[in-house]
C-alpha positions as CSV (number, residue, x, y, z in Angstrom):
1,M,-105.6,-0.7,-48.8
2,A,-102.7,-3.0,-48.2
3,D,-102.9,-5.7,-45.6
4,K,-100.3,-5.0,-42.9
5,K,-99.7,-8.7,-42.4
6,N,-98.5,-9.1,-45.9
7,Q,-96.0,-6.2,-45.8
8,K,-92.4,-7.1,-45.5
9,M,-90.4,-6.0,-42.6
10,P,-87.3,-3.9,-43.4
11,P,-84.1,-5.9,-43.1
12,K,-82.5,-5.7,-39.7
13,K,-79.3,-3.7,-39.3
14,E,-76.1,-5.5,-38.7
15,E,-75.8,-3.9,-35.3
16,E,-78.7,-6.0,-34.2
17,F,-76.7,-9.1,-34.8
18,K,-73.8,-10.6,-32.8
19,E,-71.0,-12.9,-33.8
20,V,-71.4,-16.3,-32.2
21,Y,-68.8,-18.3,-34.1
22,K,-65.9,-17.8,-36.5
23,A,-65.4,-20.5,-39.1
24,W,-62.4,-21.0,-41.4
25,G,-64.1,-22.0,-44.5
26,S,-67.5,-22.2,-46.2
27,A,-68.1,-25.9,-45.4
28,E,-67.6,-25.4,-41.7
29,A,-69.7,-22.2,-41.8
30,E,-72.6,-24.0,-43.5
31,V,-72.5,-26.9,-41.0
32,I,-72.7,-24.4,-38.1
33,K,-75.4,-22.4,-39.8
34,S,-77.5,-25.6,-40.4
35,F,-76.9,-26.7,-36.8
36,L,-78.2,-23.4,-35.4
37,Q,-81.1,-23.3,-37.9
38,S,-82.2,-26.8,-36.9
39,H,-82.6,-25.4,-33.4
40,G,-84.7,-22.5,-34.6
41,I,-82.0,-19.9,-34.6
42,P,-81.7,-18.0,-37.9
43,C,-78.3,-16.8,-38.7
44,L,-76.2,-14.9,-41.3
45,L,-72.8,-15.6,-42.7
46,K,-70.4,-12.8,-43.3
47,G,-67.0,-13.1,-44.9
48,L,-64.9,-12.2,-47.8
49,V,-65.7,-13.8,-51.2
50,V,-62.1,-14.9,-51.5
51,Q,-63.1,-18.6,-51.0
52,S,-64.8,-18.6,-54.4
53,V,-61.6,-17.5,-56.1
54,H,-58.9,-19.3,-54.0
55,A,-59.5,-22.8,-52.5
56,F,-57.2,-22.0,-49.6
57,S,-57.3,-19.7,-46.6
58,M,-54.5,-17.8,-44.9
59,D,-54.1,-14.7,-42.8
60,G,-57.9,-14.7,-42.1
61,L,-58.9,-14.6,-45.8
62,G,-61.1,-17.7,-45.4
63,E,-62.7,-16.4,-42.2
64,I,-66.5,-16.5,-42.1
65,K,-68.4,-15.0,-39.2
66,I,-71.7,-16.6,-38.1
67,L,-74.0,-13.9,-36.8
68,V,-77.2,-14.4,-34.8
69,A,-79.8,-11.9,-33.5
70,E,-78.9,-10.5,-30.1
71,K,-82.0,-12.1,-28.6
72,D,-80.7,-15.6,-29.8
73,F,-77.1,-15.1,-28.9
74,N,-77.0,-16.8,-25.4
75,L,-78.9,-19.9,-26.6
76,A,-76.7,-20.2,-29.7
77,E,-73.6,-19.9,-27.7
78,K,-74.8,-22.6,-25.2
79,L,-75.8,-24.9,-28.1
80,L,-72.4,-24.6,-29.8
81,K,-70.5,-25.0,-26.5
82,S,-72.5,-28.2,-25.6
83,H,-72.0,-29.6,-29.1
84,K,-68.3,-29.0,-28.9
85,E,-68.1,-30.7,-25.6
86,E,-69.9,-33.7,-27.0
87,Q,-67.4,-34.0,-29.8
88,L,-64.4,-34.2,-27.4
């Protein structure tokens, strides 16, 4: 009999995630992802694979969406806002 603790949970549906930030390149997206993860907020990156083919972005082709779970959205948004204000 399999132990229930060792069973993997099915992947969450995209609808359970919410876009918290839009980056314009993979470097920026990775920095934001690392920042959120360092605060205990897991996230997903969603974008076109065009960056691996073309080193430039135009007309939204380089856009990468940073998604967080709905339950983490408010905290992630506050963290990003406060970090942006510190940079100004």
